[in-house]
All heavy atoms as TSV, in Angstrom:
chain	resi	resn	atom	element	x	y	z
A	1	ARG	N	N	-1.486	46.859	-100.677
A	1	ARG	CA	C	-1.912	48.126	-101.249
A	1	ARG	C	C	-1.244	49.313	-100.598
A	1	ARG	O	O	-1.038	50.306	-101.248
A	1	ARG	CB	C	-3.412	48.291	-101.097
A	1	ARG	CG	C	-4.196	47.432	-102.001
A	1	ARG	CD	C	-5.606	47.940	-101.994
A	1	ARG	NE	N	-6.382	47.209	-102.931
A	1	ARG	CZ	C	-7.306	47.727	-103.690
A	1	ARG	NH1	N	-7.597	48.987	-103.580
A	1	ARG	NH2	N	-7.961	46.996	-104.520
A	2	GLY	N	N	-0.974	49.242	-99.315
A	2	GLY	CA	C	-0.388	50.386	-98.636
A	2	GLY	C	C	-0.352	50.179	-97.143
A	2	GLY	O	O	-0.612	49.081	-96.655
A	3	THR	N	N	-0.076	51.255	-96.439
A	3	THR	CA	C	0.073	51.216	-94.996
A	3	THR	C	C	-0.772	52.299	-94.356
A	3	THR	O	O	-0.817	53.417	-94.852
A	3	THR	CB	C	1.546	51.440	-94.599
A	3	THR	OG1	O	2.341	50.457	-95.248
A	3	THR	CG2	C	1.740	51.348	-93.113
A	4	ILE	N	N	-1.426	51.963	-93.264
A	4	ILE	CA	C	-2.160	52.939	-92.457
A	4	ILE	C	C	-1.261	53.325	-91.294
A	4	ILE	O	O	-0.715	52.462	-90.613
A	4	ILE	CB	C	-3.472	52.343	-91.905
A	4	ILE	CG1	C	-4.419	51.961	-93.030
A	4	ILE	CG2	C	-4.136	53.281	-90.912
A	4	ILE	CD1	C	-5.037	53.129	-93.744
A	5	SER	N	N	-1.090	54.607	-91.073
A	5	SER	CA	C	-0.346	55.062	-89.904
A	5	SER	C	C	-1.235	56.005	-89.114
A	5	SER	O	O	-2.221	56.521	-89.625
A	5	SER	CB	C	0.949	55.766	-90.309
A	5	SER	OG	O	0.668	56.937	-91.036
A	6	SER	N	N	-0.879	56.202	-87.848
A	6	SER	CA	C	-1.682	57.088	-87.020
A	6	SER	C	C	-0.787	57.924	-86.127
A	6	SER	O	O	0.336	57.534	-85.822
A	6	SER	CB	C	-2.649	56.284	-86.164
A	6	SER	OG	O	-1.964	55.655	-85.108
A	7	ASP	N	N	-1.297	59.074	-85.684
A	7	ASP	CA	C	-0.562	59.922	-84.751
A	7	ASP	C	C	-0.307	59.187	-83.444
A	7	ASP	O	O	0.748	59.317	-82.846
A	7	ASP	CB	C	-1.343	61.202	-84.440
A	7	ASP	CG	C	-1.413	62.136	-85.623
A	7	ASP	OD1	O	-0.576	62.006	-86.539
A	7	ASP	OD2	O	-2.306	62.992	-85.629
A	8	ALA	N	N	-1.275	58.413	-82.997
A	8	ALA	CA	C	-1.149	57.722	-81.715
A	8	ALA	C	C	-0.026	56.699	-81.729
A	8	ALA	O	O	0.568	56.416	-80.702
A	8	ALA	CB	C	-2.463	57.038	-81.338
A	9	ALA	N	N	0.283	56.156	-82.897
A	9	ALA	CA	C	1.359	55.176	-82.975
A	9	ALA	C	C	2.724	55.833	-82.820
A	9	ALA	O	O	3.711	55.174	-82.553
A	9	ALA	CB	C	1.290	54.425	-84.304
A	10	ASN	N	N	2.783	57.149	-82.968
A	10	ASN	CA	C	4.057	57.854	-82.919
A	10	ASN	C	C	4.179	58.796	-81.736
A	10	ASN	O	O	5.075	59.623	-81.694
A	10	ASN	CB	C	4.246	58.651	-84.212
A	10	ASN	CG	C	4.297	57.751	-85.409
A	10	ASN	OD1	O	4.981	56.745	-85.383
A	10	ASN	ND2	N	3.563	58.078	-86.446
A	11	GLY	N	N	3.303	58.724	-80.804
A	11	GLY	CA	C	3.340	59.638	-79.660
A	11	GLY	C	C	2.033	59.562	-78.916
A	11	GLY	O	O	1.503	58.493	-78.682
A	12	ASN	N	N	1.474	60.720	-78.593
A	12	ASN	CA	C	0.245	60.698	-77.794
A	12	ASN	C	C	-0.971	61.205	-78.549
A	12	ASN	O	O	-1.980	61.505	-77.951
A	12	ASN	CB	C	0.450	61.485	-76.498
A	12	ASN	CG	C	0.741	62.939	-76.743
A	12	ASN	OD1	O	0.635	63.410	-77.863
A	12	ASN	ND2	N	1.127	63.639	-75.704
A	13	GLY	N	N	-0.870	61.299	-79.857
A	13	GLY	CA	C	-2.034	61.687	-80.639
A	13	GLY	C	C	-2.193	63.185	-80.817
A	13	GLY	O	O	-3.018	63.629	-81.581
A	14	ASN	N	N	-1.377	63.987	-80.130
A	14	ASN	CA	C	-1.482	65.435	-80.298
A	14	ASN	C	C	-0.174	66.036	-80.799
A	14	ASN	O	O	0.056	67.213	-80.655
A	14	ASN	CB	C	-1.935	66.111	-78.995
A	14	ASN	CG	C	-0.921	65.962	-77.878
A	14	ASN	OD1	O	0.199	65.530	-78.108
A	14	ASN	ND2	N	-1.302	66.321	-76.678
A	15	GLY	N	N	0.678	65.193	-81.399
A	15	GLY	CA	C	1.922	65.681	-81.960
A	15	GLY	C	C	3.069	65.750	-80.963
A	15	GLY	O	O	4.184	66.063	-81.323
A	16	ASN	N	N	2.822	65.464	-79.699
A	16	ASN	CA	C	3.860	65.500	-78.674
A	16	ASN	C	C	4.380	64.085	-78.472
A	16	ASN	O	O	3.716	63.258	-77.884
A	16	ASN	CB	C	3.292	66.049	-77.370
A	16	ASN	CG	C	4.339	66.147	-76.283
A	16	ASN	OD1	O	5.526	65.997	-76.550
A	16	ASN	ND2	N	3.907	66.391	-75.072
A	17	ASP	N	N	5.593	63.809	-78.966
A	17	ASP	CA	C	6.152	62.466	-78.898
A	17	ASP	C	C	6.654	62.186	-77.495
A	17	ASP	O	O	7.671	62.688	-77.067
A	17	ASP	CB	C	7.281	62.326	-79.913
A	17	ASP	CG	C	7.765	60.901	-80.034
A	17	ASP	OD1	O	7.276	60.032	-79.293
A	17	ASP	OD2	O	8.636	60.669	-80.876
A	18	SER	N	N	5.923	61.347	-76.761
A	18	SER	CA	C	6.234	61.062	-75.365
A	18	SER	C	C	7.104	59.827	-75.203
A	18	SER	O	O	7.511	59.503	-74.103
A	18	SER	CB	C	4.939	60.851	-74.578
A	18	SER	OG	O	4.295	59.667	-75.021
A	19	GLY	N	N	7.383	59.105	-76.299
A	19	GLY	CA	C	8.092	57.847	-76.195
A	19	GLY	C	C	7.152	56.684	-75.944
A	19	GLY	O	O	7.570	55.554	-75.779
A	20	CYS	N	N	5.874	56.944	-75.929
A	20	CYS	CA	C	4.849	55.933	-75.695
A	20	CYS	C	C	4.265	55.530	-77.044
A	20	CYS	O	O	3.774	56.362	-77.783
A	20	CYS	CB	C	3.762	56.529	-74.802
A	20	CYS	SG	S	2.362	55.451	-74.551
A	21	TRP	N	N	4.337	54.249	-77.369
A	21	TRP	CA	C	3.834	53.760	-78.651
A	21	TRP	C	C	2.565	52.971	-78.415
A	21	TRP	O	O	2.560	51.986	-77.684
A	21	TRP	CB	C	4.891	52.891	-79.313
A	21	TRP	CG	C	4.502	52.346	-80.635
A	21	TRP	CD1	C	4.116	53.051	-81.737
A	21	TRP	CD2	C	4.467	50.969	-81.014
A	21	TRP	NE1	N	3.846	52.213	-82.777
A	21	TRP	CE2	C	4.060	50.920	-82.354
A	21	TRP	CE3	C	4.735	49.792	-80.345
A	21	TRP	CZ2	C	3.919	49.727	-83.046
A	21	TRP	CZ3	C	4.595	48.607	-81.038
A	21	TRP	CH2	C	4.194	48.585	-82.378
A	22	ASN	N	N	1.450	53.403	-78.978
A	22	ASN	CA	C	0.163	52.728	-78.869
A	22	ASN	C	C	-0.284	52.316	-80.266
A	22	ASN	O	O	-0.907	53.090	-80.974
A	22	ASN	CB	C	-0.885	53.643	-78.239
A	22	ASN	CG	C	-0.652	53.827	-76.775
A	22	ASN	OD1	O	-0.720	52.874	-76.026
A	22	ASN	ND2	N	-0.355	55.030	-76.356
A	23	PRO	N	N	0.058	51.100	-80.672
A	23	PRO	CA	C	-0.253	50.673	-82.034
A	23	PRO	C	C	-1.748	50.492	-82.254
A	23	PRO	O	O	-2.509	50.281	-81.313
A	23	PRO	CB	C	0.466	49.327	-82.144
A	23	PRO	CG	C	0.542	48.828	-80.744
A	23	PRO	CD	C	0.678	50.048	-79.878
A	24	LEU	N	N	-2.151	50.573	-83.505
A	24	LEU	CA	C	-3.532	50.288	-83.864
A	24	LEU	C	C	-3.821	48.834	-83.530
A	24	LEU	O	O	-2.990	47.950	-83.740
A	24	LEU	CB	C	-3.753	50.564	-85.348
A	24	LEU	CG	C	-3.550	52.020	-85.760
A	24	LEU	CD1	C	-3.594	52.152	-87.274
A	24	LEU	CD2	C	-4.548	52.922	-85.100
A	25	GLN	N	N	-4.995	48.570	-82.992
A	25	GLN	CA	C	-5.339	47.236	-82.505
A	25	GLN	C	C	-6.257	46.448	-83.450
A	25	GLN	O	O	-6.154	45.242	-83.531
A	25	GLN	CB	C	-6.032	47.356	-81.139
A	25	GLN	CG	C	-5.169	48.001	-80.088
A	25	GLN	CD	C	-3.970	47.142	-79.740
A	25	GLN	OE1	O	-4.113	45.965	-79.455
A	25	GLN	NE2	N	-2.796	47.721	-79.778
A	26	ARG	N	N	-7.166	47.137	-84.107
A	26	ARG	CA	C	-8.153	46.463	-84.949
A	26	ARG	C	C	-8.433	47.306	-86.189
A	26	ARG	O	O	-8.262	48.516	-86.181
A	26	ARG	CB	C	-9.482	46.277	-84.205
A	26	ARG	CG	C	-9.396	45.459	-82.943
A	26	ARG	CD	C	-9.323	43.974	-83.272
A	26	ARG	NE	N	-9.354	43.152	-82.080
A	26	ARG	CZ	C	-8.284	42.721	-81.426
A	26	ARG	NH1	N	-7.083	43.062	-81.831
A	26	ARG	NH2	N	-8.400	41.958	-80.353
A	27	SER	N	N	-8.916	46.654	-87.218
A	27	SER	CA	C	-9.372	47.366	-88.409
A	27	SER	C	C	-10.577	46.627	-88.979
A	27	SER	O	O	-10.725	45.416	-88.789
A	27	SER	CB	C	-8.261	47.465	-89.452
A	27	SER	OG	O	-7.873	46.186	-89.885
A	28	LEU	N	N	-11.439	47.384	-89.635
A	28	LEU	CA	C	-12.588	46.783	-90.288
A	28	LEU	C	C	-12.993	47.644	-91.468
A	28	LEU	O	O	-12.783	48.859	-91.468
A	28	LEU	CB	C	-13.765	46.598	-89.325
A	28	LEU	CG	C	-14.370	47.824	-88.682
A	28	LEU	CD1	C	-15.876	47.652	-88.641
A	28	LEU	CD2	C	-13.849	47.956	-87.269
A	29	ALA	N	N	-13.536	46.988	-92.475
A	29	ALA	CA	C	-13.997	47.676	-93.673
A	29	ALA	C	C	-15.510	47.809	-93.597
A	29	ALA	O	O	-16.218	46.839	-93.340
A	29	ALA	CB	C	-13.596	46.899	-94.907
A	30	ILE	N	N	-15.982	49.043	-93.802
A	30	ILE	CA	C	-17.415	49.329	-93.823
A	30	ILE	C	C	-17.679	50.139	-95.084
A	30	ILE	O	O	-17.324	51.320	-95.147
A	30	ILE	CB	C	-17.866	50.119	-92.579
A	30	ILE	CG1	C	-17.527	49.350	-91.302
A	30	ILE	CG2	C	-19.355	50.416	-92.654
A	30	ILE	CD1	C	-17.784	50.127	-90.031
A	31	GLY	N	N	-18.256	49.510	-96.085
A	31	GLY	CA	C	-18.493	50.194	-97.346
A	31	GLY	C	C	-17.188	50.671	-97.943
A	31	GLY	O	O	-16.253	49.898	-98.130
A	32	SER	N	N	-17.073	51.972	-98.214
A	32	SER	CA	C	-15.852	52.540	-98.800
A	32	SER	C	C	-14.871	53.026	-97.734
A	32	SER	O	O	-13.852	53.617	-98.053
A	32	SER	CB	C	-16.210	53.702	-99.730
A	32	SER	OG	O	-16.794	54.756	-98.994
A	33	GLU	N	N	-15.183	52.774	-96.456
A	33	GLU	CA	C	-14.338	53.216	-95.346
A	33	GLU	C	C	-13.492	52.073	-94.805
A	33	GLU	O	O	-13.942	50.933	-94.742
A	33	GLU	CB	C	-15.192	53.728	-94.172
A	33	GLU	CG	C	-15.997	54.945	-94.452
A	33	GLU	CD	C	-15.173	56.213	-94.406
A	33	GLU	OE1	O	-14.251	56.314	-93.592
A	33	GLU	OE2	O	-15.470	57.101	-95.196
A	34	LEU	N	N	-12.282	52.398	-94.378
A	34	LEU	CA	C	-11.463	51.497	-93.587
A	34	LEU	C	C	-11.346	52.152	-92.220
A	34	LEU	O	O	-10.855	53.270	-92.100
A	34	LEU	CB	C	-10.082	51.307	-94.213
A	34	LEU	CG	C	-9.153	50.372	-93.454
A	34	LEU	CD1	C	-9.731	48.965	-93.402
A	34	LEU	CD2	C	-7.780	50.357	-94.098
A	35	VAL	N	N	-11.843	51.480	-91.195
A	35	VAL	CA	C	-11.850	52.022	-89.841
A	35	VAL	C	C	-10.772	51.291	-89.048
A	35	VAL	O	O	-10.761	50.058	-89.009
A	35	VAL	CB	C	-13.225	51.835	-89.166
A	35	VAL	CG1	C	-13.226	52.438	-87.776
A	35	VAL	CG2	C	-14.325	52.441	-90.020
A	36	THR	N	N	-9.850	52.047	-88.438
A	36	THR	CA	C	-8.819	51.468	-87.595
A	36	THR	C	C	-9.008	51.985	-86.178
A	36	THR	O	O	-9.340	53.138	-85.962
A	36	THR	CB	C	-7.406	51.813	-88.101
A	36	THR	OG1	O	-7.299	53.213	-88.298
A	36	THR	CG2	C	-7.106	51.102	-89.403
A	37	VAL	N	N	-8.811	51.087	-85.205
A	37	VAL	CA	C	-9.063	51.415	-83.808
A	37	VAL	C	C	-7.819	51.088	-82.985
A	37	VAL	O	O	-7.255	50.004	-83.101
A	37	VAL	CB	C	-10.267	50.616	-83.260
A	37	VAL	CG1	C	-10.545	50.968	-81.813
A	37	VAL	CG2	C	-11.498	50.846	-84.123
A	38	GLY	N	N	-7.406	52.041	-82.161
A	38	GLY	CA	C	-6.317	51.847	-81.215
A	38	GLY	C	C	-6.812	52.114	-79.810
A	38	GLY	O	O	-7.997	52.336	-79.586
A	39	PHE	N	N	-5.902	52.106	-78.844
A	39	PHE	CA	C	-6.280	52.365	-77.461
A	39	PHE	C	C	-6.815	53.781	-77.268
A	39	PHE	O	O	-7.669	54.018	-76.428
A	39	PHE	CB	C	-5.094	52.175	-76.528
A	39	PHE	CG	C	-4.666	50.746	-76.389
A	39	PHE	CD1	C	-3.369	50.388	-76.665
A	39	PHE	CD2	C	-5.560	49.766	-75.983
A	39	PHE	CE1	C	-2.959	49.076	-76.528
A	39	PHE	CE2	C	-5.160	48.457	-75.857
A	39	PHE	CZ	C	-3.842	48.105	-76.133
A	40	THR	N	N	-6.305	54.747	-78.009
A	40	THR	CA	C	-6.664	56.145	-77.792
A	40	THR	C	C	-7.162	56.838	-79.057
A	40	THR	O	O	-7.247	58.057	-79.098
A	40	THR	CB	C	-5.454	56.937	-77.265
A	40	THR	OG1	O	-4.397	56.847	-78.225
A	40	THR	CG2	C	-4.989	56.402	-75.936
A	41	GLU	N	N	-7.471	56.075	-80.095
A	41	GLU	CA	C	-7.820	56.699	-81.370
A	41	GLU	C	C	-8.674	55.776	-82.224
A	41	GLU	O	O	-8.535	54.560	-82.181
A	41	GLU	CB	C	-6.527	57.023	-82.125
A	41	GLU	CG	C	-6.745	57.490	-83.531
A	41	GLU	CD	C	-5.454	57.635	-84.296
A	41	GLU	OE1	O	-4.562	56.790	-84.135
A	41	GLU	OE2	O	-5.358	58.593	-85.055
A	42	MET	N	N	-9.550	56.401	-83.007
A	42	MET	CA	C	-10.263	55.719	-84.080
A	42	MET	C	C	-10.044	56.572	-85.323
A	42	MET	O	O	-10.204	57.786	-85.282
A	42	MET	CB	C	-11.757	55.602	-83.774
A	42	MET	CG	C	-12.531	54.870	-84.844
A	42	MET	SD	S	-14.302	54.739	-84.475
A	42	MET	CE	C	-14.252	53.543	-83.169
A	43	GLN	N	N	-9.646	55.920	-86.409
A	43	GLN	CA	C	-9.325	56.653	-87.632
A	43	GLN	C	C	-10.138	56.092	-88.785
A	43	GLN	O	O	-10.330	54.887	-88.891
A	43	GLN	CB	C	-7.826	56.505	-87.922
A	43	GLN	CG	C	-7.350	57.264	-89.131
A	43	GLN	CD	C	-5.839	57.237	-89.211
A	43	GLN	OE1	O	-5.165	57.700	-88.300
A	43	GLN	NE2	N	-5.311	56.698	-90.278
A	44	PHE	N	N	-10.592	56.986	-89.658
A	44	PHE	CA	C	-11.394	56.614	-90.815
A	44	PHE	C	C	-10.603	56.960	-92.068
A	44	PHE	O	O	-10.183	58.102	-92.240
A	44	PHE	CB	C	-12.724	57.370	-90.811
A	44	PHE	CG	C	-13.509	57.139	-89.557
A	44	PHE	CD1	C	-13.321	57.947	-88.445
A	44	PHE	CD2	C	-14.416	56.101	-89.478
A	44	PHE	CE1	C	-14.026	57.729	-87.275
A	44	PHE	CE2	C	-15.127	55.875	-88.313
A	44	PHE	CZ	C	-14.928	56.685	-87.207
A	45	SER	N	N	-10.405	55.969	-92.935
A	45	SER	CA	C	-9.622	56.165	-94.154
A	45	SER	C	C	-10.434	55.709	-95.354
A	45	SER	O	O	-11.307	54.841	-95.251
A	45	SER	CB	C	-8.321	55.353	-94.090
A	45	SER	OG	O	-7.569	55.699	-92.963
A	46	ASP	N	N	-10.109	56.284	-96.520
A	46	ASP	CA	C	-10.714	55.858	-97.771
A	46	ASP	C	C	-10.181	54.471	-98.101
A	46	ASP	O	O	-8.971	54.243	-98.096
A	46	ASP	CB	C	-10.358	56.837	-98.881
A	46	ASP	CG	C	-10.946	56.423	-100.201
A	46	ASP	OD1	O	-12.159	56.626	-100.393
A	46	ASP	OD2	O	-10.184	55.880	-101.030
A	47	ARG	N	N	-11.053	53.536	-98.342
A	47	ARG	CA	C	-10.636	52.146	-98.548
A	47	ARG	C	C	-9.816	51.974	-99.823
A	47	ARG	O	O	-8.914	51.143	-99.873
A	47	ARG	CB	C	-11.884	51.270	-98.594
A	47	ARG	CG	C	-11.603	49.818	-98.486
A	47	ARG	CD	C	-12.896	49.074	-98.246
A	47	ARG	NE	N	-12.731	47.665	-98.503
A	47	ARG	CZ	C	-13.716	46.807	-98.551
A	47	ARG	NH1	N	-14.956	47.225	-98.366
A	47	ARG	NH2	N	-13.492	45.540	-98.779
A	48	ALA	N	N	-10.083	52.750	-100.849
A	48	ALA	CA	C	-9.361	52.605	-102.117
A	48	ALA	C	C	-7.970	53.237	-102.067
A	48	ALA	O	O	-6.993	52.637	-102.502
A	48	ALA	CB	C	-10.174	53.225	-103.248
A	49	SER	N	N	-7.875	54.448	-101.503
A	49	SER	CA	C	-6.595	55.169	-101.525
A	49	SER	C	C	-5.849	55.130	-100.199
A	49	SER	O	O	-4.679	55.506	-100.138
A	49	SER	CB	C	-6.836	56.635	-101.905
A	49	SER	OG	O	-7.526	57.304	-100.854
A	50	LEU	N	N	-6.516	54.727	-99.126
A	50	LEU	CA	C	-5.997	54.715	-97.758
A	50	LEU	C	C	-5.729	56.115	-97.200
A	50	LEU	O	O	-5.112	56.264	-96.155
A	50	LEU	CB	C	-4.737	53.847	-97.634
A	50	LEU	CG	C	-4.920	52.381	-98.016
A	50	LEU	CD1	C	-3.601	51.635	-97.823
A	50	LEU	CD2	C	-6.014	51.737	-97.208
A	51	ALA	N	N	-6.219	57.137	-97.884
A	51	ALA	CA	C	-6.069	58.512	-97.393
A	51	ALA	C	C	-6.947	58.694	-96.153
A	51	ALA	O	O	-8.105	58.257	-96.125
A	51	ALA	CB	C	-6.483	59.513	-98.463
A	52	THR	N	N	-6.411	59.329	-95.127
A	52	THR	CA	C	-7.157	59.570	-93.897
A	52	THR	C	C	-8.263	60.579	-94.156
A	52	THR	O	O	-8.026	61.651	-94.696
A	52	THR	CB	C	-6.223	60.093	-92.788
A	52	THR	OG1	O	-5.203	59.131	-92.560
A	52	THR	CG2	C	-6.986	60.347	-91.502
A	53	ARG	N	N	-9.478	60.228	-93.758
A	53	ARG	CA	C	-10.619	61.140	-93.895
A	53	ARG	C	C	-10.872	61.896	-92.595
A	53	ARG	O	O	-11.187	63.074	-92.610
A	53	ARG	CB	C	-11.868	60.368	-94.288
A	53	ARG	CG	C	-11.822	59.822	-95.680
A	53	ARG	CD	C	-13.127	59.169	-96.053
A	53	ARG	NE	N	-13.080	58.699	-97.420
A	53	ARG	CZ	C	-13.994	57.935	-97.957
A	53	ARG	NH1	N	-15.025	57.545	-97.252
A	53	ARG	NH2	N	-13.883	57.555	-99.199
A	54	ASP	N	N	-10.775	61.191	-91.471
A	54	ASP	CA	C	-11.036	61.817	-90.179
A	54	ASP	C	C	-10.490	60.910	-89.086
A	54	ASP	O	O	-10.211	59.737	-89.316
A	54	ASP	CB	C	-12.540	62.018	-89.988
A	54	ASP	CG	C	-12.873	63.109	-88.983
A	54	ASP	OD1	O	-11.929	63.713	-88.425
A	54	ASP	OD2	O	-14.061	63.346	-88.747
A	55	ALA	N	N	-10.326	61.471	-87.899
A	55	ALA	CA	C	-9.862	60.695	-86.745
A	55	ALA	C	C	-10.400	61.333	-85.479
A	55	ALA	O	O	-10.669	62.530	-85.441
A	55	ALA	CB	C	-8.339	60.646	-86.698
A	56	VAL	N	N	-10.558	60.519	-84.461
A	56	VAL	CA	C	-10.968	61.013	-83.156
A	56	VAL	C	C	-10.001	60.427	-82.129
A	56	VAL	O	O	-9.599	59.269	-82.234
A	56	VAL	CB	C	-12.444	60.655	-82.852
A	56	VAL	CG1	C	-12.660	59.160	-82.817
A	56	VAL	CG2	C	-12.900	61.285	-81.568
A	57	HIS	N	N	-9.576	61.259	-81.171
A	57	HIS	CA	C	-8.628	60.855	-80.136
A	57	HIS	C	C	-9.291	61.045	-78.773
A	57	HIS	O	O	-10.099	61.942	-78.590
A	57	HIS	CB	C	-7.372	61.730	-80.184
A	57	HIS	CG	C	-6.693	61.710	-81.514
A	57	HIS	ND1	N	-5.743	60.789	-81.843
A	57	HIS	CD2	C	-6.833	62.516	-82.600
A	57	HIS	CE1	C	-5.324	61.015	-83.073
A	57	HIS	NE2	N	-5.974	62.060	-83.553
A	58	TRP	N	N	-8.918	60.209	-77.816
A	58	TRP	CA	C	-9.444	60.350	-76.461
A	58	TRP	C	C	-8.396	59.871	-75.472
A	58	TRP	O	O	-7.512	59.093	-75.808
A	58	TRP	CB	C	-10.739	59.558	-76.287
A	58	TRP	CG	C	-10.570	58.101	-76.568
A	58	TRP	CD1	C	-10.135	57.141	-75.709
A	58	TRP	CD2	C	-10.798	57.435	-77.813
A	58	TRP	NE1	N	-10.080	55.911	-76.319
A	58	TRP	CE2	C	-10.480	56.070	-77.622
A	58	TRP	CE3	C	-11.225	57.847	-79.065
A	58	TRP	CZ2	C	-10.599	55.128	-78.638
A	58	TRP	CZ3	C	-11.335	56.904	-80.058
A	58	TRP	CH2	C	-11.035	55.581	-79.852
A	59	GLY	N	N	-8.523	60.321	-74.255
A	59	GLY	CA	C	-7.710	59.815	-73.150
A	59	GLY	C	C	-6.233	60.109	-73.259
A	59	GLY	O	O	-5.763	60.821	-74.138
A	60	ASP	N	N	-5.501	59.542	-72.360
A	60	ASP	CA	C	-4.057	59.672	-72.251
A	60	ASP	C	C	-3.443	58.332	-72.646
A	60	ASP	O	O	-3.750	57.312	-72.020
A	60	ASP	CB	C	-3.697	60.032	-70.808
A	60	ASP	CG	C	-2.223	60.148	-70.557
A	60	ASP	OD1	O	-1.426	59.999	-71.508
A	60	ASP	OD2	O	-1.854	60.396	-69.404
A	61	PRO	N	N	-2.579	58.280	-73.671
A	61	PRO	CA	C	-2.022	57.000	-74.102
A	61	PRO	C	C	-1.380	56.207	-72.973
A	61	PRO	O	O	-1.464	54.987	-72.948
A	61	PRO	CB	C	-0.975	57.394	-75.141
A	61	PRO	CG	C	-1.393	58.720	-75.626
A	61	PRO	CD	C	-2.081	59.387	-74.462
A	62	GLU	N	N	-0.742	56.871	-72.028
A	62	GLU	CA	C	-0.080	56.158	-70.936
A	62	GLU	C	C	-1.080	55.429	-70.045
A	62	GLU	O	O	-0.749	54.440	-69.405
A	62	GLU	CB	C	0.771	57.129	-70.134
A	62	GLU	CG	C	1.918	57.682	-70.964
A	62	GLU	CD	C	2.828	58.596	-70.181
A	62	GLU	OE1	O	2.905	58.457	-68.948
A	62	GLU	OE2	O	3.466	59.430	-70.813
A	63	GLN	N	N	-2.312	55.891	-70.023
A	63	GLN	CA	C	-3.369	55.276	-69.224
A	63	GLN	C	C	-3.797	53.919	-69.799
A	63	GLN	O	O	-4.279	53.062	-69.095
A	63	GLN	CB	C	-4.557	56.224	-69.182
A	63	GLN	CG	C	-5.772	55.719	-68.460
A	63	GLN	CD	C	-6.921	56.723	-68.528
A	63	GLN	OE1	O	-6.794	57.793	-69.129
A	63	GLN	NE2	N	-8.030	56.372	-67.945
A	64	TYR	N	N	-3.612	53.741	-71.101
A	64	TYR	CA	C	-4.121	52.550	-71.774
A	64	TYR	C	C	-3.048	51.517	-72.078
A	64	TYR	O	O	-3.278	50.599	-72.842
A	64	TYR	CB	C	-4.823	52.958	-73.072
A	64	TYR	CG	C	-6.016	53.816	-72.795
A	64	TYR	CD1	C	-5.944	55.190	-72.924
A	64	TYR	CD2	C	-7.201	53.254	-72.360
A	64	TYR	CE1	C	-7.039	55.982	-72.636
A	64	TYR	CE2	C	-8.293	54.047	-72.079
A	64	TYR	CZ	C	-8.207	55.410	-72.221
A	64	TYR	OH	O	-9.282	56.180	-71.936
A	65	GLY	N	N	-1.870	51.658	-71.507
A	65	GLY	CA	C	-0.822	50.662	-71.713
A	65	GLY	C	C	0.124	51.044	-72.822
A	65	GLY	O	O	-0.185	50.868	-73.987
A	66	CYS	N	N	1.242	51.599	-72.456
A	66	CYS	CA	C	2.246	52.030	-73.422
A	66	CYS	C	C	3.216	50.921	-73.762
A	66	CYS	O	O	3.492	50.053	-72.944
A	66	CYS	CB	C	3.084	53.178	-72.833
A	66	CYS	SG	S	2.268	54.746	-72.934
A	67	TYR	N	N	3.721	50.996	-74.950
A	67	TYR	CA	C	4.894	50.242	-75.341
A	67	TYR	C	C	5.986	51.290	-75.470
A	67	TYR	O	O	5.935	52.153	-76.332
A	67	TYR	CB	C	4.670	49.537	-76.689
A	67	TYR	CG	C	3.578	48.507	-76.623
A	67	TYR	CD1	C	2.285	48.806	-77.019
A	67	TYR	CD2	C	3.862	47.229	-76.157
A	67	TYR	CE1	C	1.280	47.864	-76.944
A	67	TYR	CE2	C	2.851	46.280	-76.077
A	67	TYR	CZ	C	1.571	46.598	-76.481
A	67	TYR	OH	O	0.583	45.664	-76.412
A	68	TRP	N	N	6.937	51.293	-74.563
A	68	TRP	CA	C	7.955	52.338	-74.516
A	68	TRP	C	C	9.085	52.051	-75.478
A	68	TRP	O	O	9.484	50.915	-75.672
A	68	TRP	CB	C	8.520	52.473	-73.098
A	68	TRP	CG	C	7.478	52.961	-72.162
A	68	TRP	CD1	C	6.699	52.212	-71.340
A	68	TRP	CD2	C	7.055	54.304	-72.000
A	68	TRP	NE1	N	5.818	52.991	-70.656
A	68	TRP	CE2	C	6.008	54.304	-71.045
A	68	TRP	CE3	C	7.430	55.508	-72.542
A	68	TRP	CZ2	C	5.361	55.444	-70.629
A	68	TRP	CZ3	C	6.780	56.657	-72.131
A	68	TRP	CH2	C	5.761	56.620	-71.197
A	69	TYR	N	N	9.547	53.092	-76.104
A	69	TYR	CA	C	10.703	52.966	-76.999
A	69	TYR	C	C	11.669	54.090	-76.697
A	69	TYR	O	O	11.305	55.089	-76.111
A	69	TYR	CB	C	10.279	52.966	-78.461
A	69	TYR	CG	C	9.601	54.238	-78.927
A	69	TYR	CD1	C	10.341	55.300	-79.427
A	69	TYR	CD2	C	8.228	54.363	-78.867
A	69	TYR	CE1	C	9.718	56.453	-79.854
A	69	TYR	CE2	C	7.590	55.519	-79.293
A	69	TYR	CZ	C	8.351	56.552	-79.789
A	69	TYR	OH	O	7.728	57.686	-80.218
A	70	GLY	N	N	12.878	53.917	-77.133
A	70	GLY	CA	C	14.028	54.722	-76.939
A	70	GLY	C	C	14.101	56.097	-76.697
A	70	GLY	O	O	14.768	56.807	-76.227
């Protein structure tokens, strides 16, 4: 159906690309919501359209184990 992406997967969750990649770790469907969880973020998306409804960020991505890229 589509792809879920997150700010945390592309940097540190605040738009500052640090070279640290923290991929989403888990997802679950609750009613009409698709909830995705990463090391530093939880994101809520519409299950039908995959449009992001809300997200919460915490901590420093480097604290939770980075996957470094180029």
